[in-house]
C-alpha positions in Angstrom: 14.2 -20.5 2.8 11.5 -17.9 1.7 11.5 -14.4 3.4 8.4 -12.7 4.7 6.5 -10.1 2.8 4.9 -7.2 4.9 2.7 -4.8 3.2 1.4 -0.9 4.3 -1.7 -0.2 3.5 -4.4 3.4 4.7 -6.0 6.3 2.2 -3.7 8.4 1.7 -1.9 10.9 4.4 -1.8 8.0 7.1 1.2 7.8 7.6 2.0 4.5 6.4 5.1 5.6 4.5 6.6 6.8 7.6 6.2 3.6 9.7 7.6 1.1 7.0 10.3 3.3 7.0 10.8 2.4 11.4 10.4 -0.5 10.6 13.2 -1.0 7.8 15.2 1.0 10.2 14.8 -1.5 13.4 15.3 -4.6 11.3 18.1 -3.5 9.2 19.6 -2.8 13.1 18.5 -6.0 14.2 20.8 -7.3 11.4 18.0 -8.5 9.0 17.9 -8.0 5.0 15.5 -6.0 4.2 14.4 -4.7 1.0 12.0 -1.3 0.8 10.1 -0.4 -2.1 6.5 0.8 -3.3 3.0 0.8 -5.3 3.0 1.6 -7.9 6.9 2.2 -8.6 9.6 0.1 -7.2 11.3 -1.0 -10.7 13.0 1.7 -13.5 9.4 0.7 -15.6 7.3 1.1 -12.4 8.1 4.8 -11.5 7.8 5.6 -15.0 4.0 3.8 -14.5 3.8 6.0 -11.2 4.2 9.3 -12.7 1.8 8.7 -15.1 -0.9 7.6 -12.9 0.2 10.7 -10.4 -0.1 13.4 -13.2 -2.5 15.8 -13.5 -5.7 16.9 -12.1 -9.0 15.2 -10.7 -11.6 15.5 -13.5 -9.6 15.2 -16.1 -10.0 12.2 -18.6 -8.4 9.2 -17.7 -10.2 6.4 -18.9 -10.7 3.8 -15.3 -9.8 0.6 -16.6 -6.7 1.8 -18.4 -5.7 3.1 -14.6 -5.7 -0.1 -13.0 -4.4 -2.5 -15.8 -1.6 0.7 -15.5 -1.4 -0.1 -11.5 -1.0 -4.4 -12.5 1.6 -3.5 -15.2 3.3 -2.1 -12.7 2.7 -4.5 -9.6 3.4 -7.8 -12.3 6.8 -5.5 -13.1 7.5 -5.8 -9.8 7.1 -8.8 -8.3 8.5 -9.9 -11.5 12.2 -8.4 -11.5 12.4 -7.4 -7.6 9.8 -9.2 -5.0 10.1 -12.7 -6.1 13.6 -12.7 -6.6 14.2 -10.8 -2.7 11.1 -13.1 -0.9 13.2 -16.5 -2.6 16.3 -15.7 -1.5 14.9 -15.1 2.2 14.9 -11.1 2.3 11.9 -9.1 4.4 10.1 -7.3 2.3 8.5 -4.5 3.0 5.8 -2.4 0.3 4.1 0.6 0.8 0.9 -0.6 -1.3 0.4 -3.6 -2.7 -3.1 -5.1 -4.1 -5.2 -4.6 -1.1 -4.8 -0.6 -2.6 -6.4 -1.7 -6.0 -9.3 -3.5 -4.3 -9.7 -0.3 -2.0 -9.5 2.4 -4.2 -10.3 0.4 -8.1 -12.3 -1.6 -6.8 -14.9 0.2 -3.9 -14.3 3.7 -4.9 -13.7 3.6 -8.0 -16.4 0.9 -8.8 -15.0 -1.4 -10.8 -15.8 -5.4 -10.4 -14.9 -7.0 -7.4 -14.4 -10.6 -9.1 -12.3 -8.1 -12.0 -10.0 -6.6 -9.6 -9.8 -9.8 -7.9 -8.6 -11.5 -11.0 -6.6 -9.3 -12.0 -4.7 -9.0 -8.8 -3.6 -12.5 -9.2 -2.3 -12.8 -12.2 -0.2 -9.4 -11.3 1.4 -10.5 -8.0 1.6 -14.1 -9.1 -0.7 -15.2 -6.5 0.9 -14.3 -3.4 -0.4 -12.4 -0.7 1.4 -10.6 1.8 2.1 -12.4 5.3 1.1 -9.2 7.0 -0.8 -6.1 5.7 -0.4 -3.7 8.4 -3.5 -0.9 8.0 -2.6 2.4 9.6 -6.5 4.0 10.3 -7.4 7.7 10.0 -10.4 9.2 9.7 -10.5 11.0 6.4 -11.4 14.8 8.2 -7.9 14.1 9.5 -6.0 12.7 6.4 -8.0 15.8 4.3 -6.1 17.7 7.1 -2.3 16.0 7.4 -2.7 16.3 3.5 -3.4 19.9 3.5 -0.1 20.9 5.9 2.0 19.1 4.0 2.4 22.2 1.6 2.9 20.2 -1.4 0.9 20.0 -4.2 -1.6 16.9 -4.4 -1.5 14.8 -6.8 -4.6 13.2 -9.0 -5.4 10.6 -6.2 -5.3 13.4 -3.4 -7.4 15.4 -5.6 -10.3 12.9 -4.7 -13.0 14.4 -2.3 -14.8 12.8 0.8 -17.2 10.6 -0.6 -14.4 8.6 -2.3 -11.2 8.4 -0.1 -15.1 7.2 2.4 -15.3 4.6 0.2 -11.8 3.3 0.7 -11.7 3.7 4.2 -14.7 1.2 4.7 -13.6 -1.1 2.9 -9.9 -1.3 4.0 -12.1 -2.3 7.9 -14.0 -4.9 5.5 -10.6 -6.3 4.5 -9.1 -6.2 7.6 -11.3 -8.5 9.3 -8.6 -10.7 7.3 -6.4 -12.9 9.4 -3.0 -11.1 7.6 -4.3 -7.8 8.6 -2.9 -5.9 11.3 -5.2 -2.4 12.1 -4.1 0.5 14.6 -4.8 3.6 15.3 -2.9 6.2 12.7 -4.2 9.3 15.4 -1.7 7.8 18.0 2.2 9.5 18.0 4.3 7.6 15.6 6.2 6.1 17.8 3.4 4.5 19.9 1.9 3.1 16.3 5.8 2.3 15.5 5.9 0.4 18.8 2.4 -1.9 18.1 4.0 -2.8 14.1 6.8 -3.7 15.5 5.3 -5.8 18.3 3.2 -7.4 15.9 5.5 -8.5 14.1 7.7 -10.3 16.7 4.4 -12.1 17.5 4.1 -13.2 13.9 7.6 -14.3 12.8 10.0 -14.2 15.1 
């Protein structure tokens, strides 16, 4: 039996990580074997790559080709070591970001050619796409306010300017035209968003 692969996407501060944890909790309470993971990261190697990618400041010399290859390296290890084995054993895998983030950030926002991004994504992911992608959509201004209110040091990506994140958000909204996406208004309460995602999950898979 093949498992179910669900990803959560959105620009920084949208609330996707919170929604992933809420869905994990609901699924586990209902007896479903569920794996929660994230990108970049998810494995020992992936977490080391994550630390490299998030460290430093905006404007630091960081070649965008190196950046995308590090994301894809983390993804390739993640798929091989964690995601594919879990799916093959029939588990539900919930992932905080996946290859759509690379399309949006390294492709649309950084300007890497879309065909190159697609090739690398397919290669690193073994050609496996999510069965459902929940896009938590919030405008850039609101996300900036949430990040500022968190009182923590912003990582390298979070330090990008509004133009960068506008490009990212617009690309997400374009991607969301695909059938595997479910878009929800991220300005609603966490409980309302959770109910909508839970209902959509049930409609598609149960």
